[in-house]
Each structure stands twice: as C-alpha cells, then as structure tokens.
VEXKOLGU-817141 format. One record per residue (C-alpha): residue number from 1; x, y, z negated. Coordinates in nm, 2 decimals. Each point is the difference from the previous one (the first is absolute). Example, Ala and Ser with C-alpha at 12.3 -4.5 7.8 and 13.67 -1.06 7.14 Angstrom:
% residues 2
<atom drendo="1" xx="1.23" yy="-0.45" zz="-0.78"/>
<atom drendo="2" xx="0.14" yy="0.34" zz="0.07"/>
//
This chain:
% residues 178
<atom drendo="1" xx="3.13" yy="-2.75" zz="-0.37"/>
<atom drendo="2" xx="0.12" yy="-0.02" zz="-0.35"/>
<atom drendo="3" xx="-0.15" yy="0.34" zz="-0.11"/>
<atom drendo="4" xx="-0.37" yy="-0.07" zz="0.01"/>
<atom drendo="5" xx="-0.14" yy="0.34" zz="0.08"/>
<atom drendo="6" xx="-0.34" yy="-0.03" zz="-0.16"/>
<atom drendo="7" xx="0.14" yy="-0.08" zz="-0.34"/>
<atom drendo="8" xx="0.15" yy="0.36" zz="0.00"/>
<atom drendo="9" xx="-0.31" yy="0.16" zz="0.14"/>
<atom drendo="10" xx="-0.27" yy="0.07" zz="-0.26"/>
<atom drendo="11" xx="-0.32" yy="0.01" zz="0.21"/>
<atom drendo="12" xx="-0.33" yy="-0.06" zz="-0.17"/>
<atom drendo="13" xx="-0.23" yy="-0.27" zz="0.14"/>
<atom drendo="14" xx="-0.27" yy="0.15" zz="0.22"/>
<atom drendo="15" xx="-0.27" yy="-0.08" zz="-0.25"/>
<atom drendo="16" xx="0.20" yy="0.20" zz="-0.26"/>
<atom drendo="17" xx="0.05" yy="0.28" zz="0.25"/>
<atom drendo="18" xx="-0.37" yy="0.01" zz="0.09"/>
<atom drendo="19" xx="-0.10" yy="0.04" zz="-0.36"/>
<atom drendo="20" xx="0.23" yy="0.30" zz="-0.01"/>
<atom drendo="21" xx="-0.16" yy="0.14" zz="0.31"/>
<atom drendo="22" xx="-0.34" yy="-0.04" zz="-0.16"/>
<atom drendo="23" xx="0.10" yy="0.18" zz="-0.32"/>
<atom drendo="24" xx="0.18" yy="0.27" zz="0.18"/>
<atom drendo="25" xx="0.36" yy="-0.06" zz="-0.13"/>
<atom drendo="26" xx="0.13" yy="-0.10" zz="0.34"/>
<atom drendo="27" xx="-0.09" yy="0.01" zz="0.37"/>
<atom drendo="28" xx="0.02" yy="-0.24" zz="0.29"/>
<atom drendo="29" xx="0.26" yy="0.23" zz="0.15"/>
<atom drendo="30" xx="0.22" yy="-0.04" zz="-0.31"/>
<atom drendo="31" xx="-0.03" yy="-0.37" zz="0.02"/>
<atom drendo="32" xx="0.07" yy="-0.01" zz="0.37"/>
<atom drendo="33" xx="0.31" yy="0.21" zz="-0.05"/>
<atom drendo="34" xx="0.13" yy="-0.26" zz="-0.26"/>
<atom drendo="35" xx="-0.07" yy="-0.28" zz="0.25"/>
<atom drendo="36" xx="0.17" yy="0.19" zz="0.28"/>
<atom drendo="37" xx="0.30" yy="0.05" zz="-0.22"/>
<atom drendo="38" xx="0.02" yy="-0.37" zz="-0.08"/>
<atom drendo="39" xx="-0.04" yy="-0.08" zz="0.38"/>
<atom drendo="40" xx="0.29" yy="0.25" zz="0.07"/>
<atom drendo="41" xx="0.22" yy="-0.17" zz="-0.25"/>
<atom drendo="42" xx="-0.08" yy="-0.36" zz="0.11"/>
<atom drendo="43" xx="-0.06" yy="0.03" zz="0.38"/>
<atom drendo="44" xx="0.37" yy="0.02" zz="0.11"/>
<atom drendo="45" xx="0.05" yy="-0.35" zz="-0.16"/>
<atom drendo="46" xx="-0.34" yy="-0.16" zz="0.02"/>
<atom drendo="47" xx="-0.10" yy="0.12" zz="0.35"/>
<atom drendo="48" xx="-0.37" yy="-0.06" zz="-0.06"/>
<atom drendo="49" xx="-0.15" yy="0.27" zz="0.22"/>
<atom drendo="50" xx="-0.03" yy="0.04" zz="0.38"/>
<atom drendo="51" xx="-0.16" yy="0.34" zz="-0.03"/>
<atom drendo="52" xx="-0.07" yy="0.25" zz="-0.28"/>
<atom drendo="53" xx="-0.19" yy="0.33" zz="0.04"/>
<atom drendo="54" xx="0.06" yy="0.20" zz="-0.32"/>
<atom drendo="55" xx="-0.20" yy="0.30" zz="0.11"/>
<atom drendo="56" xx="-0.30" yy="-0.22" zz="0.09"/>
<atom drendo="57" xx="0.02" yy="-0.18" zz="-0.33"/>
<atom drendo="58" xx="0.02" yy="0.33" zz="-0.19"/>
<atom drendo="59" xx="-0.31" yy="0.14" zz="0.18"/>
<atom drendo="60" xx="-0.19" yy="-0.31" zz="-0.10"/>
<atom drendo="61" xx="0.12" yy="0.01" zz="-0.36"/>
<atom drendo="62" xx="-0.10" yy="0.37" zz="-0.02"/>
<atom drendo="63" xx="-0.35" yy="-0.08" zz="0.13"/>
<atom drendo="64" xx="-0.02" yy="-0.28" zz="-0.27"/>
<atom drendo="65" xx="0.11" yy="0.25" zz="-0.26"/>
<atom drendo="66" xx="-0.28" yy="0.24" zz="0.09"/>
<atom drendo="67" xx="-0.25" yy="-0.28" zz="-0.03"/>
<atom drendo="68" xx="0.13" yy="-0.09" zz="-0.34"/>
<atom drendo="69" xx="-0.03" yy="0.37" zz="-0.11"/>
<atom drendo="70" xx="-0.36" yy="-0.01" zz="0.10"/>
<atom drendo="71" xx="-0.05" yy="-0.34" zz="-0.17"/>
<atom drendo="72" xx="-0.09" yy="-0.14" zz="0.34"/>
<atom drendo="73" xx="0.26" yy="-0.27" zz="0.06"/>
<atom drendo="74" xx="-0.11" yy="-0.23" zz="0.28"/>
<atom drendo="75" xx="0.10" yy="-0.32" zz="-0.17"/>
<atom drendo="76" xx="0.24" yy="-0.15" zz="-0.24"/>
<atom drendo="77" xx="0.26" yy="0.01" zz="0.28"/>
<atom drendo="78" xx="-0.03" yy="0.37" zz="0.06"/>
<atom drendo="79" xx="0.35" yy="0.15" zz="0.01"/>
<atom drendo="80" xx="0.17" yy="-0.34" zz="0.01"/>
<atom drendo="81" xx="0.31" yy="0.00" zz="0.23"/>
<atom drendo="82" xx="0.01" yy="-0.30" zz="0.23"/>
<atom drendo="83" xx="0.22" yy="-0.13" zz="0.27"/>
<atom drendo="84" xx="-0.17" yy="-0.18" zz="0.29"/>
<atom drendo="85" xx="0.16" yy="-0.32" zz="0.15"/>
<atom drendo="86" xx="0.11" yy="0.06" zz="0.35"/>
<atom drendo="87" xx="-0.23" yy="-0.28" zz="0.13"/>
<atom drendo="88" xx="-0.30" yy="0.21" zz="-0.10"/>
<atom drendo="89" xx="-0.12" yy="0.26" zz="0.25"/>
<atom drendo="90" xx="0.00" yy="0.37" zz="-0.12"/>
<atom drendo="91" xx="-0.10" yy="0.30" zz="0.21"/>
<atom drendo="92" xx="0.24" yy="0.22" zz="-0.21"/>
<atom drendo="93" xx="0.32" yy="-0.21" zz="0.05"/>
<atom drendo="94" xx="0.15" yy="-0.21" zz="0.28"/>
<atom drendo="95" xx="-0.07" yy="-0.37" zz="-0.03"/>
<atom drendo="96" xx="0.28" yy="-0.21" zz="0.14"/>
<atom drendo="97" xx="-0.08" yy="-0.34" zz="-0.14"/>
<atom drendo="98" xx="0.37" yy="-0.02" zz="-0.08"/>
<atom drendo="99" xx="0.08" yy="-0.04" zz="0.37"/>
<atom drendo="100" xx="0.19" yy="0.22" zz="0.25"/>
<atom drendo="101" xx="-0.27" yy="-0.08" zz="0.26"/>
<atom drendo="102" xx="-0.24" yy="0.22" zz="-0.20"/>
<atom drendo="103" xx="0.25" yy="0.27" zz="-0.09"/>
<atom drendo="104" xx="-0.23" yy="0.27" zz="0.15"/>
<atom drendo="105" xx="-0.34" yy="-0.14" zz="-0.11"/>
<atom drendo="106" xx="-0.22" yy="0.26" zz="-0.16"/>
<atom drendo="107" xx="-0.34" yy="-0.15" zz="-0.08"/>
<atom drendo="108" xx="-0.30" yy="0.22" zz="0.06"/>
<atom drendo="109" xx="-0.19" yy="-0.15" zz="-0.29"/>
<atom drendo="110" xx="0.07" yy="-0.12" zz="-0.35"/>
<atom drendo="111" xx="-0.05" yy="-0.37" zz="-0.10"/>
<atom drendo="112" xx="-0.30" yy="-0.05" zz="-0.23"/>
<atom drendo="113" xx="0.22" yy="-0.04" zz="-0.31"/>
<atom drendo="114" xx="0.16" yy="0.34" zz="0.07"/>
<atom drendo="115" xx="-0.34" yy="0.16" zz="0.06"/>
<atom drendo="116" xx="-0.10" yy="-0.12" zz="-0.34"/>
<atom drendo="117" xx="0.31" yy="0.12" zz="-0.17"/>
<atom drendo="118" xx="-0.05" yy="0.34" zz="0.15"/>
<atom drendo="119" xx="-0.37" yy="0.00" zz="-0.10"/>
<atom drendo="120" xx="0.11" yy="-0.08" zz="-0.35"/>
<atom drendo="121" xx="0.25" yy="0.28" zz="-0.01"/>
<atom drendo="122" xx="0.33" yy="-0.20" zz="0.01"/>
<atom drendo="123" xx="0.30" yy="0.21" zz="0.11"/>
<atom drendo="124" xx="0.17" yy="-0.15" zz="0.31"/>
<atom drendo="125" xx="0.37" yy="0.05" zz="-0.04"/>
<atom drendo="126" xx="0.13" yy="-0.20" zz="0.29"/>
<atom drendo="127" xx="0.04" yy="-0.34" zz="0.17"/>
<atom drendo="128" xx="0.20" yy="-0.28" zz="-0.14"/>
<atom drendo="129" xx="0.23" yy="-0.25" zz="0.18"/>
<atom drendo="130" xx="-0.14" yy="-0.33" zz="0.11"/>
<atom drendo="131" xx="0.15" yy="-0.31" zz="0.16"/>
<atom drendo="132" xx="-0.04" yy="0.02" zz="0.38"/>
<atom drendo="133" xx="-0.36" yy="-0.06" zz="0.09"/>
<atom drendo="134" xx="-0.05" yy="-0.11" zz="-0.36"/>
<atom drendo="135" xx="0.17" yy="-0.33" zz="0.08"/>
<atom drendo="136" xx="0.33" yy="0.06" zz="0.17"/>
<atom drendo="137" xx="0.34" yy="0.10" zz="-0.12"/>
<atom drendo="138" xx="0.03" yy="0.20" zz="-0.32"/>
<atom drendo="139" xx="0.04" yy="0.38" zz="0.01"/>
<atom drendo="140" xx="0.27" yy="0.20" zz="-0.18"/>
<atom drendo="141" xx="-0.17" yy="0.00" zz="-0.34"/>
<atom drendo="142" xx="0.20" yy="-0.13" zz="-0.29"/>
<atom drendo="143" xx="-0.15" yy="-0.19" zz="-0.29"/>
<atom drendo="144" xx="0.05" yy="0.23" zz="-0.30"/>
<atom drendo="145" xx="-0.06" yy="-0.28" zz="-0.24"/>
<atom drendo="146" xx="0.25" yy="-0.25" zz="0.13"/>
<atom drendo="147" xx="0.29" yy="0.10" zz="0.23"/>
<atom drendo="148" xx="0.04" yy="-0.22" zz="0.30"/>
<atom drendo="149" xx="-0.37" yy="-0.10" zz="0.01"/>
<atom drendo="150" xx="-0.27" yy="0.12" zz="0.24"/>
<atom drendo="151" xx="-0.24" yy="0.24" zz="-0.16"/>
<atom drendo="152" xx="-0.33" yy="-0.17" zz="0.08"/>
<atom drendo="153" xx="0.03" yy="-0.38" zz="0.04"/>
<atom drendo="154" xx="-0.16" yy="-0.07" zz="-0.34"/>
<atom drendo="155" xx="-0.37" yy="-0.06" zz="-0.06"/>
<atom drendo="156" xx="-0.12" yy="0.21" zz="-0.30"/>
<atom drendo="157" xx="-0.34" yy="-0.04" zz="-0.16"/>
<atom drendo="158" xx="-0.19" yy="0.32" zz="-0.01"/>
<atom drendo="159" xx="-0.10" yy="0.11" zz="-0.34"/>
<atom drendo="160" xx="-0.37" yy="-0.05" zz="-0.08"/>
<atom drendo="161" xx="-0.09" yy="0.37" zz="0.04"/>
<atom drendo="162" xx="0.16" yy="0.01" zz="0.34"/>
<atom drendo="163" xx="-0.19" yy="-0.31" zz="0.11"/>
<atom drendo="164" xx="-0.32" yy="0.16" zz="-0.12"/>
<atom drendo="165" xx="0.08" yy="0.32" zz="0.19"/>
<atom drendo="166" xx="0.07" yy="-0.21" zz="0.32"/>
<atom drendo="167" xx="-0.33" yy="-0.18" zz="-0.04"/>
<atom drendo="168" xx="-0.19" yy="0.34" zz="-0.04"/>
<atom drendo="169" xx="0.18" yy="0.14" zz="0.30"/>
<atom drendo="170" xx="-0.10" yy="-0.31" zz="0.21"/>
<atom drendo="171" xx="-0.36" yy="0.04" zz="-0.10"/>
<atom drendo="172" xx="0.00" yy="0.37" zz="0.08"/>
<atom drendo="173" xx="0.15" yy="-0.07" zz="0.34"/>
<atom drendo="174" xx="-0.26" yy="-0.27" zz="0.07"/>
<atom drendo="175" xx="-0.29" yy="0.24" zz="-0.09"/>
<atom drendo="176" xx="0.15" yy="0.27" zz="0.23"/>
<atom drendo="177" xx="0.03" yy="-0.25" zz="0.28"/>
<atom drendo="178" xx="-0.37" yy="-0.10" zz="-0.02"/>
//
C-alpha cells in the first residue's frame, strides 16, 4: 500500500475536535463525517471493519452534538467515533470473534467496556476485524504502515493518558461491581 491514506486525510485529533465542539465551531456529526470519509477511502484496501452502521453512528453523533450545545457533554469522550474489536460483545452489532462458527452471533448485552464507552458518549461506528478467536489465523486486514505485515502483531505501549484512563475505567467498574 504505497499510498498511505491518512497522510492525505486531514482529520484533527479527537482532543482538537472536542475543543471545537465545546466552542461551537464544529460538531460531533461533522467530525464523524470526516472519519467516515477516511474509512470509505481506506477500507477497500485496509479491510479493517467487519460491520459499520453509518445511520446508528450518525444518531449517536447527533445526540452528542445536542449535549455539547447544552454544554452538557457526558465526558471527554463524548462524540468520539470508535470501532469495537470483534472479540468484544456488543448488543448493537454481531460479534463473530473472527470465526465462521459465530457468524450469526448477536449478543444480548454489551461488554463492560462497551457499556462504559456508551455511558461516556462515545460514538460506536462498527466492529473491527480480529484474528480468529483472538489467537487463530489472521483476518483480511492489511497493515497500512508496512505492506506484507499483519496489522496487529506488535506490542505498543499506551500513552500515559490512555493508561490513566484505563486505570480510572477499571476503578469505576470495580465500584459498580460491589
């Protein structure tokens, strides 16, 4: 993939976009549309998604936009488009675990992390490809950084803020479980 799609797709980081949402110069729907355009450009080559629901994502983005207009954003993630790995149960999308055995599996409940993302206002765009059962053969996704390599076999350290957010999420989930 010699033409790296994201180098030609000027999308702000979500923190930059959220600042624009807060000051009224943009909306979560505008940001989602930019992300969907980038997905449409890259998806034929990258093959990262198993399912995308554009209408569902737009409804969520519009709801986030209304909250920003009222200065009542749910969290710093409100309006943030996300893709959920296909190993994580979602009630809004099929969860196949990357396996034909589960091709028709539609969970009745969301995994705890998806519940938290929804509670914080994240916009669920779709499900992303996983290796079969998260340990088997690779799916069709292409590594957009390095042609001929799998997309996920590298361990990447989370940035400090992401680590802090994960720790906060774990503590919230523990409190809810008690």
